[in-house]
All heavy atoms as TSV, in Angstrom:
chain	resi	resn	atom	element	x	y	z
A	1	MET	N	N	21.195	21.817	1.466
A	1	MET	CA	C	19.957	21.084	1.664
A	1	MET	C	C	20.092	19.741	0.961
A	1	MET	O	O	20.641	19.644	-0.122
A	1	MET	CB	C	18.778	21.876	1.116
A	1	MET	CG	C	17.495	21.140	1.274
A	1	MET	SD	S	15.936	22.055	1.114
A	1	MET	CE	C	16.158	23.095	-0.266
A	2	THR	N	N	19.551	18.716	1.576
A	2	THR	CA	C	19.591	17.369	1.029
A	2	THR	C	C	18.237	17.016	0.441
A	2	THR	O	O	17.203	17.217	1.073
A	2	THR	CB	C	19.935	16.354	2.146
A	2	THR	OG1	O	21.190	16.707	2.707
A	2	THR	CG2	C	20.003	14.949	1.608
A	3	THR	N	N	18.235	16.488	-0.780
A	3	THR	CA	C	17.004	16.012	-1.389
A	3	THR	C	C	16.825	14.543	-1.032
A	3	THR	O	O	17.743	13.744	-1.223
A	3	THR	CB	C	17.048	16.179	-2.923
A	3	THR	OG1	O	17.241	17.561	-3.221
A	3	THR	CG2	C	15.769	15.691	-3.567
A	4	ILE	N	N	15.662	14.212	-0.510
A	4	ILE	CA	C	15.390	12.857	-0.032
A	4	ILE	C	C	14.172	12.312	-0.769
A	4	ILE	O	O	13.125	12.958	-0.809
A	4	ILE	CB	C	15.167	12.863	1.493
A	4	ILE	CG1	C	16.467	13.286	2.180
A	4	ILE	CG2	C	14.691	11.498	1.975
A	4	ILE	CD1	C	16.341	13.519	3.651
A	5	HIS	N	N	14.337	11.105	-1.321
A	5	HIS	CA	C	13.256	10.480	-2.074
A	5	HIS	C	C	12.790	9.151	-1.476
A	5	HIS	O	O	11.760	8.635	-1.892
A	5	HIS	CB	C	13.693	10.233	-3.527
A	5	HIS	CG	C	13.986	11.492	-4.273
A	5	HIS	ND1	N	13.010	12.298	-4.793
A	5	HIS	CD2	C	15.160	12.099	-4.564
A	5	HIS	CE1	C	13.563	13.345	-5.395
A	5	HIS	NE2	N	14.865	13.250	-5.266
A	6	THR	N	N	13.561	8.583	-0.554
A	6	THR	CA	C	13.208	7.277	0.004
A	6	THR	C	C	13.387	7.274	1.524
A	6	THR	O	O	14.096	8.120	2.081
A	6	THR	CB	C	14.090	6.153	-0.581
A	6	THR	OG1	O	15.445	6.342	-0.124
A	6	THR	CG2	C	14.048	6.125	-2.100
A	7	ALA	N	N	12.777	6.292	2.163
A	7	ALA	CA	C	12.948	6.122	3.607
A	7	ALA	C	C	14.405	5.817	3.947
A	7	ALA	O	O	14.913	6.271	4.977
A	7	ALA	CB	C	12.029	5.010	4.116
A	8	ASP	N	N	15.087	5.069	3.084
A	8	ASP	CA	C	16.504	4.771	3.313
A	8	ASP	C	C	17.346	6.043	3.291
A	8	ASP	O	O	18.242	6.219	4.118
A	8	ASP	CB	C	17.031	3.796	2.256
A	8	ASP	CG	C	16.544	2.371	2.464
A	8	ASP	OD1	O	16.253	2.001	3.621
A	8	ASP	OD2	O	16.456	1.633	1.472
A	9	GLN	N	N	17.063	6.926	2.345
A	9	GLN	CA	C	17.811	8.185	2.256
A	9	GLN	C	C	17.548	9.070	3.473
A	9	GLN	O	O	18.460	9.710	3.992
A	9	GLN	CB	C	17.443	8.940	0.977
A	9	GLN	CG	C	17.954	8.291	-0.285
A	9	GLN	CD	C	17.430	8.970	-1.537
A	9	GLN	OE1	O	16.395	9.642	-1.525
A	9	GLN	NE2	N	18.142	8.788	-2.643
A	10	LEU	N	N	16.296	9.103	3.936
A	10	LEU	CA	C	15.975	9.872	5.132
A	10	LEU	C	C	16.726	9.321	6.336
A	10	LEU	O	O	17.327	10.068	7.100
A	10	LEU	CB	C	14.467	9.853	5.396
A	10	LEU	CG	C	14.008	10.564	6.672
A	10	LEU	CD1	C	14.386	12.036	6.643
A	10	LEU	CD2	C	12.510	10.380	6.866
A	11	GLY	N	N	16.704	8.007	6.496
A	11	GLY	CA	C	17.410	7.390	7.617
A	11	GLY	C	C	18.896	7.684	7.594
A	11	GLY	O	O	19.496	8.013	8.618
A	12	ALA	N	N	19.501	7.585	6.415
A	12	ALA	CA	C	20.938	7.859	6.287
A	12	ALA	C	C	21.250	9.316	6.612
A	12	ALA	O	O	22.235	9.616	7.303
A	12	ALA	CB	C	21.417	7.504	4.885
A	13	ALA	N	N	20.412	10.233	6.141
A	13	ALA	CA	C	20.640	11.650	6.403
A	13	ALA	C	C	20.521	11.960	7.896
A	13	ALA	O	O	21.327	12.711	8.451
A	13	ALA	CB	C	19.654	12.496	5.605
A	14	LEU	N	N	19.532	11.359	8.551
A	14	LEU	CA	C	19.356	11.595	9.983
A	14	LEU	C	C	20.479	10.960	10.796
A	14	LEU	O	O	20.942	11.537	11.784
A	14	LEU	CB	C	17.991	11.088	10.441
A	14	LEU	CG	C	16.798	11.860	9.841
A	14	LEU	CD1	C	15.493	11.213	10.261
A	14	LEU	CD2	C	16.841	13.318	10.221
A	15	ARG	N	N	20.946	9.791	10.377
A	15	ARG	CA	C	22.079	9.148	11.056
A	15	ARG	C	C	23.319	10.036	10.954
A	15	ARG	O	O	24.043	10.256	11.944
A	15	ARG	CB	C	22.367	7.775	10.449
A	15	ARG	CG	C	23.529	7.047	11.135
A	15	ARG	CD	C	23.882	5.698	10.497
A	15	ARG	NE	N	22.733	4.888	10.149
A	15	ARG	CZ	C	22.268	4.722	8.894
A	15	ARG	NH1	N	22.864	5.303	7.871
A	15	ARG	NH2	N	21.216	3.966	8.676
A	16	THR	N	N	23.566	10.570	9.753
A	16	THR	CA	C	24.724	11.447	9.550
A	16	THR	C	C	24.623	12.687	10.436
A	16	THR	O	O	25.601	13.069	11.084
A	16	THR	CB	C	24.821	11.858	8.064
A	16	THR	OG1	O	25.026	10.673	7.285
A	16	THR	CG2	C	25.950	12.827	7.825
A	17	ALA	N	N	23.443	13.298	10.484
A	17	ALA	CA	C	23.248	14.488	11.318
A	17	ALA	C	C	23.468	14.165	12.790
A	17	ALA	O	O	24.107	14.938	13.516
A	17	ALA	CB	C	21.850	15.058	11.097
A	18	ARG	N	N	22.940	13.030	13.234
A	18	ARG	CA	C	23.113	12.630	14.642
A	18	ARG	C	C	24.576	12.467	14.980
A	18	ARG	O	O	25.070	12.977	15.998
A	18	ARG	CB	C	22.361	11.321	14.910
A	18	ARG	CG	C	22.603	10.756	16.304
A	18	ARG	CD	C	21.877	9.444	16.536
A	18	ARG	NE	N	22.238	8.379	15.647
A	18	ARG	CZ	C	23.358	7.631	15.759
A	18	ARG	NH1	N	24.244	7.876	16.705
A	18	ARG	NH2	N	23.587	6.641	14.906
A	19	LYS	N	N	25.302	11.786	14.107
A	19	LYS	CA	C	26.723	11.544	14.363
A	19	LYS	C	C	27.525	12.841	14.326
A	19	LYS	O	O	28.458	13.018	15.112
A	19	LYS	CB	C	27.267	10.529	13.366
A	19	LYS	CG	C	26.754	9.119	13.646
A	19	LYS	CD	C	27.354	8.108	12.716
A	19	LYS	CE	C	26.904	6.708	13.085
A	19	LYS	NZ	N	27.568	5.679	12.270
A	20	GLN	N	N	27.173	13.755	13.421
A	20	GLN	CA	C	27.871	15.035	13.357
A	20	GLN	C	C	27.676	15.838	14.634
A	20	GLN	O	O	28.553	16.611	15.021
A	20	GLN	CB	C	27.397	15.849	12.152
A	20	GLN	CG	C	27.923	15.331	10.832
A	20	GLN	CD	C	27.379	16.091	9.634
A	20	GLN	OE1	O	26.390	16.814	9.727
A	20	GLN	NE2	N	28.022	15.902	8.491
A	21	LEU	N	N	26.538	15.649	15.282
A	21	LEU	CA	C	26.270	16.322	16.553
A	21	LEU	C	C	26.848	15.560	17.750
A	21	LEU	O	O	26.754	16.026	18.877
A	21	LEU	CB	C	24.764	16.505	16.747
A	21	LEU	CG	C	24.106	17.502	15.783
A	21	LEU	CD1	C	22.592	17.452	15.933
A	21	LEU	CD2	C	24.628	18.908	16.034
A	22	GLY	N	N	27.422	14.403	17.493
A	22	GLY	CA	C	28.034	13.615	18.561
A	22	GLY	C	C	27.029	12.966	19.491
A	22	GLY	O	O	27.330	12.729	20.662
A	23	LEU	N	N	25.848	12.672	18.977
A	23	LEU	CA	C	24.802	12.056	19.798
A	23	LEU	C	C	24.733	10.556	19.560
A	23	LEU	O	O	24.911	10.096	18.430
A	23	LEU	CB	C	23.433	12.653	19.450
A	23	LEU	CG	C	23.218	14.134	19.734
A	23	LEU	CD1	C	21.888	14.589	19.143
A	23	LEU	CD2	C	23.256	14.401	21.229
A	24	THR	N	N	24.425	9.828	20.615
A	24	THR	CA	C	24.126	8.411	20.474
A	24	THR	C	C	22.647	8.273	20.135
A	24	THR	O	O	21.868	9.222	20.283
A	24	THR	CB	C	24.407	7.649	21.781
A	24	THR	OG1	O	23.508	8.136	22.793
A	24	THR	CG2	C	25.857	7.818	22.233
A	25	GLN	N	N	22.245	7.096	19.707
A	25	GLN	CA	C	20.829	6.871	19.437
A	25	GLN	C	C	19.980	7.083	20.689
A	25	GLN	O	O	18.934	7.740	20.611
A	25	GLN	CB	C	20.614	5.493	18.826
A	25	GLN	CG	C	21.132	5.393	17.405
A	25	GLN	CD	C	21.002	4.002	16.819
A	25	GLN	OE1	O	21.073	3.009	17.524
A	25	GLN	NE2	N	20.829	3.941	15.499
A	26	PRO	N	N	20.390	6.569	21.856
A	26	PRO	CA	C	19.584	6.820	23.061
A	26	PRO	C	C	19.505	8.308	23.428
A	26	PRO	O	O	18.460	8.778	23.886
A	26	PRO	CB	C	20.299	6.025	24.157
A	26	PRO	CG	C	20.997	4.927	23.414
A	26	PRO	CD	C	21.431	5.556	22.118
A	27	GLN	N	N	20.582	9.051	23.211
A	27	GLN	CA	C	20.558	10.482	23.510
A	27	GLN	C	C	19.579	11.220	22.588
A	27	GLN	O	O	18.832	12.080	23.037
A	27	GLN	CB	C	21.956	11.083	23.371
A	27	GLN	CG	C	22.904	10.682	24.470
A	27	GLN	CD	C	24.340	11.083	24.180
A	27	GLN	OE1	O	24.783	11.134	23.027
A	27	GLN	NE2	N	25.083	11.379	25.245
A	28	LEU	N	N	19.602	10.874	21.316
A	28	LEU	CA	C	18.677	11.505	20.371
A	28	LEU	C	C	17.238	11.130	20.703
A	28	LEU	O	O	16.349	11.974	20.665
A	28	LEU	CB	C	19.018	11.111	18.932
A	28	LEU	CG	C	18.068	11.638	17.852
A	28	LEU	CD1	C	17.941	13.157	17.917
A	28	LEU	CD2	C	18.524	11.171	16.480
A	29	ALA	N	N	17.012	9.872	21.042
A	29	ALA	CA	C	15.666	9.432	21.406
A	29	ALA	C	C	15.143	10.236	22.589
A	29	ALA	O	O	13.994	10.704	22.575
A	29	ALA	CB	C	15.676	7.935	21.731
A	30	LEU	N	N	15.970	10.435	23.591
A	30	LEU	CA	C	15.572	11.210	24.766
A	30	LEU	C	C	15.265	12.657	24.382
A	30	LEU	O	O	14.244	13.214	24.788
A	30	LEU	CB	C	16.673	11.159	25.827
A	30	LEU	CG	C	16.385	11.875	27.138
A	30	LEU	CD1	C	15.196	11.242	27.846
A	30	LEU	CD2	C	17.622	11.844	28.033
A	31	ALA	N	N	16.118	13.260	23.565
A	31	ALA	CA	C	15.921	14.651	23.155
A	31	ALA	C	C	14.648	14.825	22.325
A	31	ALA	O	O	13.993	15.862	22.395
A	31	ALA	CB	C	17.136	15.137	22.356
A	32	ALA	N	N	14.300	13.808	21.544
A	32	ALA	CA	C	13.135	13.886	20.663
A	32	ALA	C	C	11.858	13.376	21.321
A	32	ALA	O	O	10.775	13.530	20.759
A	32	ALA	CB	C	13.403	13.099	19.381
A	33	GLY	N	N	11.982	12.747	22.475
A	33	GLY	CA	C	10.804	12.209	23.149
A	33	GLY	C	C	10.256	10.964	22.484
A	33	GLY	O	O	9.044	10.735	22.473
A	34	VAL	N	N	11.144	10.166	21.915
A	34	VAL	CA	C	10.754	8.905	21.278
A	34	VAL	C	C	11.610	7.793	21.863
A	34	VAL	O	O	12.563	8.044	22.583
A	34	VAL	CB	C	10.920	8.968	19.738
A	34	VAL	CG1	C	10.054	10.070	19.143
A	34	VAL	CG2	C	12.370	9.165	19.337
A	35	GLY	N	N	11.289	6.559	21.529
A	35	GLY	CA	C	12.063	5.428	22.023
A	35	GLY	C	C	13.305	5.182	21.170
A	35	GLY	O	O	13.347	5.543	19.990
A	36	THR	N	N	14.286	4.550	21.773
A	36	THR	CA	C	15.513	4.217	21.040
A	36	THR	C	C	15.200	3.302	19.866
A	36	THR	O	O	15.784	3.441	18.786
A	36	THR	CB	C	16.542	3.550	21.980
A	36	THR	OG1	O	16.819	4.455	23.059
A	36	THR	CG2	C	17.829	3.234	21.252
A	37	ARG	N	N	14.274	2.379	20.037
A	37	ARG	CA	C	13.901	1.473	18.934
A	37	ARG	C	C	13.396	2.266	17.731
A	37	ARG	O	O	13.657	1.900	16.584
A	37	ARG	CB	C	12.817	0.493	19.421
A	37	ARG	CG	C	12.399	-0.517	18.385
A	37	ARG	CD	C	13.444	-1.602	18.261
A	37	ARG	NE	N	13.799	-1.728	16.863
A	37	ARG	CZ	C	14.804	-2.426	16.394
A	37	ARG	NH1	N	15.605	-3.064	17.219
A	37	ARG	NH2	N	15.048	-2.500	15.124
A	38	PHE	N	N	12.673	3.357	17.994
A	38	PHE	CA	C	12.195	4.194	16.903
A	38	PHE	C	C	13.368	4.778	16.120
A	38	PHE	O	O	13.368	4.797	14.892
A	38	PHE	CB	C	11.300	5.331	17.423
A	38	PHE	CG	C	10.820	6.228	16.317
A	38	PHE	CD1	C	9.730	5.868	15.551
A	38	PHE	CD2	C	11.475	7.413	16.033
A	38	PHE	CE1	C	9.304	6.679	14.502
A	38	PHE	CE2	C	11.056	8.230	14.999
A	38	PHE	CZ	C	9.967	7.852	14.237
A	39	ILE	N	N	14.386	5.251	16.823
A	39	ILE	CA	C	15.573	5.814	16.160
A	39	ILE	C	C	16.260	4.745	15.327
A	39	ILE	O	O	16.649	4.988	14.175
A	39	ILE	CB	C	16.556	6.424	17.184
A	39	ILE	CG1	C	15.886	7.551	17.992
A	39	ILE	CG2	C	17.833	6.905	16.499
A	39	ILE	CD1	C	15.454	8.756	17.185
A	40	VAL	N	N	16.395	3.560	15.873
A	40	VAL	CA	C	17.008	2.449	15.137
A	40	VAL	C	C	16.227	2.162	13.857
A	40	VAL	O	O	16.803	2.053	12.767
A	40	VAL	CB	C	17.103	1.184	16.023
A	40	VAL	CG1	C	17.537	-0.033	15.220
A	40	VAL	CG2	C	18.048	1.424	17.192
A	41	ASP	N	N	14.908	2.068	13.974
A	41	ASP	CA	C	14.059	1.798	12.808
A	41	ASP	C	C	14.139	2.932	11.793
A	41	ASP	O	O	14.243	2.692	10.585
A	41	ASP	CB	C	12.598	1.603	13.226
A	41	ASP	CG	C	12.353	0.293	13.957
A	41	ASP	OD1	O	13.233	-0.594	13.923
A	41	ASP	OD2	O	11.269	0.162	14.569
A	42	LEU	N	N	14.099	4.159	12.268
A	42	LEU	CA	C	14.157	5.319	11.384
A	42	LEU	C	C	15.472	5.351	10.608
A	42	LEU	O	O	15.486	5.518	9.388
A	42	LEU	CB	C	13.986	6.601	12.209
A	42	LEU	CG	C	14.036	7.930	11.469
A	42	LEU	CD1	C	12.948	8.006	10.407
A	42	LEU	CD2	C	13.894	9.076	12.464
A	43	GLU	N	N	16.571	5.172	11.303
A	43	GLU	CA	C	17.879	5.212	10.658
A	43	GLU	C	C	18.097	4.045	9.697
A	43	GLU	O	O	18.888	4.151	8.769
A	43	GLU	CB	C	19.003	5.259	11.692
A	43	GLU	CG	C	19.077	6.594	12.408
A	43	GLU	CD	C	20.272	6.707	13.337
A	43	GLU	OE1	O	21.042	5.732	13.485
A	43	GLU	OE2	O	20.445	7.781	13.935
A	44	SER	N	N	17.388	2.954	9.907
A	44	SER	CA	C	17.537	1.802	9.015
A	44	SER	C	C	16.603	1.893	7.804
A	44	SER	O	O	16.601	1.008	6.954
A	44	SER	CB	C	17.318	0.495	9.770
A	44	SER	OG	O	15.967	0.366	10.148
A	45	GLY	N	N	15.792	2.956	7.746
A	45	GLY	CA	C	14.940	3.161	6.589
A	45	GLY	C	C	13.598	2.475	6.649
A	45	GLY	O	O	12.950	2.284	5.623
A	46	LYS	N	N	13.149	2.117	7.837
A	46	LYS	CA	C	11.838	1.477	7.956
A	46	LYS	C	C	10.770	2.437	7.434
A	46	LYS	O	O	10.646	3.562	7.910
A	46	LYS	CB	C	11.554	1.120	9.415
A	46	LYS	CG	C	10.242	0.385	9.602
A	46	LYS	CD	C	10.051	-0.039	11.046
A	46	LYS	CE	C	8.713	-0.757	11.199
A	46	LYS	NZ	N	8.495	-1.159	12.590
A	47	PRO	N	N	9.980	2.015	6.443
A	47	PRO	CA	C	9.048	2.931	5.795
A	47	PRO	C	C	7.747	3.196	6.549
A	47	PRO	O	O	6.958	4.033	6.121
A	47	PRO	CB	C	8.759	2.246	4.458
A	47	PRO	CG	C	8.932	0.797	4.743
A	47	PRO	CD	C	10.031	0.715	5.787
A	48	THR	N	N	7.519	2.549	7.669
A	48	THR	CA	C	6.236	2.696	8.357
A	48	THR	C	C	6.344	3.457	9.670
A	48	THR	O	O	5.495	3.292	10.542
A	48	THR	CB	C	5.611	1.308	8.613
A	48	THR	OG1	O	6.532	0.530	9.391
A	48	THR	CG2	C	5.267	0.600	7.327
A	49	VAL	N	N	7.345	4.299	9.815
A	49	VAL	CA	C	7.486	5.069	11.055
A	49	VAL	C	C	6.454	6.189	11.098
A	49	VAL	O	O	5.950	6.638	10.069
A	49	VAL	CB	C	8.915	5.646	11.204
A	49	VAL	CG1	C	9.923	4.530	11.378
A	49	VAL	CG2	C	9.273	6.545	10.046
A	50	ARG	N	N	6.137	6.667	12.297
A	50	ARG	CA	C	5.128	7.728	12.469
A	50	ARG	C	C	5.707	9.084	12.101
A	50	ARG	O	O	6.746	9.488	12.615
A	50	ARG	CB	C	4.662	7.768	13.913
A	50	ARG	CG	C	3.787	6.582	14.255
A	50	ARG	CD	C	3.202	6.718	15.614
A	50	ARG	NE	N	2.406	7.941	15.701
A	50	ARG	CZ	C	1.663	8.249	16.730
A	50	ARG	NH1	N	1.605	7.438	17.759
A	50	ARG	NH2	N	0.976	9.369	16.754
A	51	LEU	N	N	5.018	9.793	11.242
A	51	LEU	CA	C	5.475	11.098	10.784
A	51	LEU	C	C	5.677	12.063	11.944
A	51	LEU	O	O	6.663	12.798	11.984
A	51	LEU	CB	C	4.496	11.685	9.771
A	51	LEU	CG	C	4.832	13.077	9.242
A	51	LEU	CD1	C	6.203	13.092	8.567
A	51	LEU	CD2	C	3.766	13.545	8.289
A	52	GLU	N	N	4.768	12.061	12.892
A	52	GLU	CA	C	4.892	12.951	14.050
A	52	GLU	C	C	6.222	12.737	14.762
A	52	GLU	O	O	6.895	13.690	15.151
A	52	GLU	CB	C	3.732	12.708	15.021
A	52	GLU	CG	C	3.830	13.531	16.292
A	52	GLU	CD	C	2.725	13.204	17.288
A	52	GLU	OE1	O	1.865	12.349	16.999
A	52	GLU	OE2	O	2.737	13.806	18.362
A	53	HIS	N	N	6.618	11.492	14.910
A	53	HIS	CA	C	7.882	11.186	15.583
A	53	HIS	C	C	9.073	11.566	14.718
A	53	HIS	O	O	10.087	12.042	15.231
A	53	HIS	CB	C	7.934	9.711	15.962
A	53	HIS	CG	C	6.958	9.340	17.038
A	53	HIS	ND1	N	6.766	8.041	17.437
A	53	HIS	CD2	C	6.123	10.083	17.794
A	53	HIS	CE1	C	5.856	8.007	18.390
A	53	HIS	NE2	N	5.455	9.246	18.627
A	54	VAL	N	N	8.963	11.367	13.411
A	54	VAL	CA	C	10.040	11.766	12.495
A	54	VAL	C	C	10.278	13.267	12.625
A	54	VAL	O	O	11.424	13.724	12.721
A	54	VAL	CB	C	9.698	11.404	11.031
A	54	VAL	CG1	C	10.734	11.975	10.075
A	54	VAL	CG2	C	9.593	9.889	10.863
A	55	LEU	N	N	9.207	14.039	12.666
A	55	LEU	CA	C	9.341	15.492	12.778
A	55	LEU	C	C	9.965	15.886	14.111
A	55	LEU	O	O	10.754	16.837	14.181
A	55	LEU	CB	C	7.984	16.164	12.581
A	55	LEU	CG	C	7.395	16.007	11.180
A	55	LEU	CD1	C	5.977	16.571	11.130
A	55	LEU	CD2	C	8.271	16.636	10.122
A	56	ARG	N	N	9.664	15.164	15.171
A	56	ARG	CA	C	10.294	15.424	16.478
A	56	ARG	C	C	11.799	15.190	16.408
A	56	ARG	O	O	12.586	15.961	16.966
A	56	ARG	CB	C	9.716	14.515	17.553
A	56	ARG	CG	C	8.364	14.875	18.030
A	56	ARG	CD	C	8.020	13.981	19.202
A	56	ARG	NE	N	6.598	13.934	19.453
A	56	ARG	CZ	C	6.031	13.094	20.290
A	56	ARG	NH1	N	6.755	12.216	20.940
A	56	ARG	NH2	N	4.729	13.127	20.467
A	57	VAL	N	N	12.199	14.107	15.738
A	57	VAL	CA	C	13.620	13.780	15.606
A	57	VAL	C	C	14.323	14.862	14.791
A	57	VAL	O	O	15.401	15.341	15.169
A	57	VAL	CB	C	13.820	12.385	14.968
A	57	VAL	CG1	C	15.277	12.136	14.619
A	57	VAL	CG2	C	13.293	11.294	15.903
A	58	ILE	N	N	13.725	15.257	13.678
A	58	ILE	CA	C	14.326	16.305	12.843
A	58	ILE	C	C	14.477	17.588	13.652
A	58	ILE	O	O	15.523	18.252	13.603
A	58	ILE	CB	C	13.482	16.522	11.574
A	58	ILE	CG1	C	13.596	15.295	10.659
A	58	ILE	CG2	C	13.926	17.787	10.839
A	58	ILE	CD1	C	12.628	15.293	9.488
A	59	ASP	N	N	13.469	17.943	14.423
A	59	ASP	CA	C	13.544	19.137	15.265
A	59	ASP	C	C	14.640	19.010	16.312
A	59	ASP	O	O	15.397	19.959	16.545
A	59	ASP	CB	C	12.184	19.385	15.931
A	59	ASP	CG	C	12.171	20.664	16.731
A	59	ASP	OD1	O	12.465	21.741	16.155
A	59	ASP	OD2	O	11.867	20.616	17.946
A	60	ALA	N	N	14.755	17.849	16.939
A	60	ALA	CA	C	15.788	17.631	17.954
A	60	ALA	C	C	17.190	17.746	17.371
A	60	ALA	O	O	18.139	18.107	18.070
A	60	ALA	CB	C	15.605	16.266	18.628
A	61	LEU	N	N	17.324	17.461	16.086
A	61	LEU	CA	C	18.615	17.584	15.407
A	61	LEU	C	C	18.847	19.010	14.895
A	61	LEU	O	O	19.886	19.288	14.298
A	61	LEU	CB	C	18.696	16.595	14.237
A	61	LEU	CG	C	18.782	15.119	14.625
A	61	LEU	CD1	C	18.590	14.236	13.402
A	61	LEU	CD2	C	20.123	14.830	15.307
A	62	GLY	N	N	17.881	19.890	15.110
A	62	GLY	CA	C	18.030	21.275	14.686
A	62	GLY	C	C	17.682	21.517	13.225
A	62	GLY	O	O	18.046	22.530	12.652
A	63	GLY	N	N	16.975	20.571	12.627
A	63	GLY	CA	C	16.628	20.686	11.219
A	63	GLY	C	C	15.180	21.061	11.010
A	63	GLY	O	O	14.450	21.369	11.954
A	64	GLY	N	N	14.780	21.032	9.761
A	64	GLY	CA	C	13.411	21.327	9.382
A	64	GLY	C	C	13.076	20.580	8.109
A	64	GLY	O	O	13.934	19.915	7.532
A	65	VAL	N	N	11.862	20.717	7.669
A	65	VAL	CA	C	11.407	20.041	6.458
A	65	VAL	C	C	10.904	21.093	5.479
A	65	VAL	O	O	10.142	21.982	5.864
A	65	VAL	CB	C	10.270	19.042	6.779
A	65	VAL	CG1	C	9.727	18.421	5.514
A	65	VAL	CG2	C	10.759	17.975	7.743
A	66	ALA	N	N	11.326	20.979	4.240
A	66	ALA	CA	C	10.832	21.863	3.183
A	66	ALA	C	C	10.329	20.996	2.041
A	66	ALA	O	O	10.990	20.046	1.645
A	66	ALA	CB	C	11.948	22.773	2.693
A	67	ALA	N	N	9.155	21.308	1.544
A	67	ALA	CA	C	8.590	20.558	0.416
A	67	ALA	C	C	8.819	21.362	-0.856
A	67	ALA	O	O	8.170	22.385	-1.069
A	67	ALA	CB	C	7.111	20.297	0.650
A	68	GLY	N	N	9.732	20.907	-1.685
A	68	GLY	CA	C	10.105	21.627	-2.894
A	68	GLY	C	C	8.971	21.799	-3.882
A	68	GLY	O	O	8.908	22.790	-4.595
A	69	TRP	N	N	8.058	20.888	-3.926
A	69	TRP	CA	C	6.959	20.993	-4.880
A	69	TRP	C	C	5.996	22.120	-4.539
A	69	TRP	O	O	5.231	22.556	-5.372
A	69	TRP	CB	C	6.211	19.679	-4.997
A	69	TRP	CG	C	5.690	19.139	-3.702
A	69	TRP	CD1	C	6.330	18.283	-2.868
A	69	TRP	CD2	C	4.445	19.444	-3.067
A	69	TRP	NE1	N	5.575	18.025	-1.763
A	69	TRP	CE2	C	4.398	18.727	-1.853
A	69	TRP	CE3	C	3.375	20.238	-3.398
A	69	TRP	CZ2	C	3.321	18.791	-0.989
A	69	TRP	CZ3	C	2.295	20.303	-2.524
A	69	TRP	CH2	C	2.283	19.578	-1.340
A	70	LEU	N	N	6.040	22.603	-3.295
A	70	LEU	CA	C	5.162	23.701	-2.897
A	70	LEU	C	C	5.662	25.054	-3.389
A	70	LEU	O	O	4.889	25.964	-3.578
A	70	LEU	CB	C	5.032	23.757	-1.380
A	70	LEU	CG	C	4.283	22.607	-0.712
A	70	LEU	CD1	C	4.328	22.753	0.805
A	70	LEU	CD2	C	2.842	22.575	-1.175
A	71	ALA	N	N	6.962	25.163	-3.587
A	71	ALA	CA	C	7.558	26.443	-3.962
A	71	ALA	C	C	6.993	26.929	-5.299
A	71	ALA	O	O	7.096	26.276	-6.306
A	71	ALA	CB	C	9.070	26.306	-4.035
A	72	GLY	N	N	6.381	28.073	-5.264
A	72	GLY	CA	C	5.883	28.699	-6.463
A	72	GLY	C	C	4.606	28.115	-7.036
A	72	GLY	O	O	4.146	28.530	-8.090
A	73	CYS	N	N	4.003	27.158	-6.357
A	73	CYS	CA	C	2.812	26.505	-6.926
A	73	CYS	C	C	1.566	27.372	-6.851
A	73	CYS	O	O	0.677	27.240	-7.668
A	73	CYS	CB	C	2.546	25.156	-6.240
A	73	CYS	SG	S	1.749	25.295	-4.639
A	74	CYS	N	N	1.520	28.230	-5.844
A	74	CYS	CA	C	0.243	28.897	-5.596
A	74	CYS	C	C	0.398	30.404	-5.459
A	74	CYS	O	O	-0.237	31.028	-4.620
A	74	CYS	CB	C	-0.367	28.336	-4.316
A	74	CYS	SG	S	-0.476	26.545	-4.313
A	75	ALA	N	N	1.244	30.973	-6.238
A	75	ALA	CA	C	1.517	32.417	-6.117
A	75	ALA	C	C	0.361	33.275	-6.539
A	75	ALA	O	O	-0.483	32.956	-7.276
A	75	ALA	CB	C	2.763	32.775	-6.930
């Protein structure tokens, strides 16, 4: 699991995952139902991207999101 603290780190992690899957930016955009420009912005660390679209991209890459601060907080 990768710990991500910044938009730049998220973009880099998603770029790495995309490349490991052998996908181009347009292919990932199509799979996630977003525009290619969104993928470009996301991978470059643009901090104002839409969360809904980010989650679609993560899902298209076969990943998920876990919030570490939630673990054990409300037992």
